[in-house]
C-alpha positions as CSV (number, residue, x, y, z in Angstrom):
1,M,79.0,12.0,6.7
2,S,77.2,8.8,5.8
3,D,76.2,8.1,2.2
4,L,73.7,5.5,3.2
5,T,70.2,6.6,2.4
6,F,66.8,5.0,2.5
7,L,66.9,4.8,-1.3
8,K,70.1,2.7,-1.2
9,I,68.6,0.4,1.4
10,G,65.5,0.1,-0.8
11,K,67.6,-0.8,-3.9
12,R,69.4,-3.4,-1.9
13,L,66.1,-4.8,-0.7
14,K,64.8,-5.0,-4.3
15,K,68.0,-6.7,-5.4
16,A,67.8,-9.2,-2.6
17,R,64.1,-9.9,-3.4
18,K,64.9,-10.5,-7.0
19,N,67.9,-12.7,-6.2
20,C,65.5,-14.9,-4.2
21,G,63.1,-15.0,-7.1
22,Y,60.2,-13.4,-5.2
23,T,57.7,-10.9,-6.5
24,Q,56.5,-8.1,-4.3
25,S,53.2,-10.0,-3.9
26,D,55.1,-13.1,-2.7
27,V,56.9,-11.0,-0.1
28,A,53.6,-9.3,0.9
29,K,52.1,-12.7,1.6
30,M,55.1,-14.0,3.6
31,T,55.5,-10.8,5.7
32,E,51.9,-9.5,6.0
33,L,53.2,-6.2,4.6
34,N,51.2,-4.4,1.9
35,R,52.6,-4.8,-1.6
36,V,52.4,-1.1,-2.2
37,T,54.4,-0.5,1.0
38,I,57.1,-2.9,-0.2
39,S,57.2,-1.0,-3.6
40,K,57.5,2.4,-1.8
41,I,60.3,1.1,0.4
42,E,62.2,-0.4,-2.5
43,N,61.9,2.9,-4.5
44,G,62.9,5.1,-1.6
45,N,59.5,6.7,-1.3
46,K,58.9,5.4,2.2
47,N,61.4,5.1,5.1
48,I,61.8,1.6,6.6
49,D,61.8,0.9,10.3
50,S,64.2,-1.5,11.9
51,L,61.6,-4.2,12.6
52,T,60.4,-4.2,9.0
53,L,64.0,-4.3,7.7
54,K,64.8,-7.2,10.1
55,K,61.7,-9.1,8.8
56,L,62.6,-8.6,5.2
57,A,66.2,-9.5,5.8
58,K,65.1,-12.8,7.4
59,V,62.8,-13.6,4.5
60,Y,65.6,-13.0,1.9
61,G,68.2,-14.7,4.0
62,Y,70.5,-11.7,4.2
63,S,72.1,-10.2,7.3
64,L,71.0,-6.8,8.4
65,T,74.6,-5.7,7.8
66,Y,74.2,-6.2,4.1
67,F,71.5,-3.5,4.0
68,L,73.1,-1.1,6.5
69,E,76.7,-0.9,5.4
70,E,77.6,2.2,3.4
71,E,79.4,0.1,0.7
72,E,78.3,-3.2,-0.6
73,E,81.2,-5.4,0.3
74,H,79.5,-8.7,0.8
75,E,79.4,-11.4,-1.8
76,E,75.9,-12.3,-2.9
77,L,74.7,-15.6,-1.8
78,S,71.2,-16.5,-2.7
79,I,69.1,-19.6,-3.1
80,S,66.1,-19.2,-5.4
81,F,63.5,-21.3,-7.0
82,R,59.9,-21.0,-8.1
83,T,57.0,-23.0,-7.1
84,D,53.3,-22.4,-7.0
85,K,52.8,-23.8,-3.5
86,L,54.9,-24.1,-0.4
87,T,53.6,-25.2,2.9
88,E,54.5,-23.0,5.9
89,T,56.8,-25.8,7.0
90,E,58.6,-25.9,3.7
91,L,58.9,-22.1,3.6
92,E,60.5,-22.2,7.1
93,A,62.9,-24.9,5.9
94,V,64.0,-22.7,3.0
95,K,64.5,-19.7,5.3
96,W,66.5,-21.9,7.7
97,V,68.8,-23.2,4.9
98,K,69.5,-19.6,3.8
99,K,70.3,-18.5,7.3
100,L,72.6,-21.5,7.7
101,L,74.5,-20.6,4.5
102,F,74.9,-17.0,5.5
103,N,76.1,-17.9,9.0
104,F,78.6,-20.3,7.3
105,E,79.9,-17.4,5.1
106,D,80.2,-15.1,8.2
107,L,82.2,-17.9,10.1
108,K,84.4,-18.3,7.0
109,E,85.2,-14.6,7.0
110,I,86.0,-14.6,10.7
111,K,88.3,-17.6,10.3
112,E,90.1,-15.9,7.4
113,G,90.5,-12.7,9.5
114,D,88.4,-10.5,7.2
115,I,86.3,-9.3,10.1
């Protein structure tokens, strides 16, 4: 029987968001989700669908696996900074760098035979 619950997924989403230095309002603007919806998901009061999870994982630069594994086994890797204004192009560049770093970590695990 799986111990993975929507509450655990929500806690991991909250942790990932905070590791990135984002507020719920920041994420709401980036994803076009309602801030209250994000809060409910993070607190386990609303179930998250796969498309929303994928969207949030992409914004935070985490793999879907991080949120869906029963146990947290992945090392955390996050890039965070604060700024008042980022252009859409700059935001996309930040997302791209995060994705690149996570893919590098996955490749390193494959090379070392951990997967």
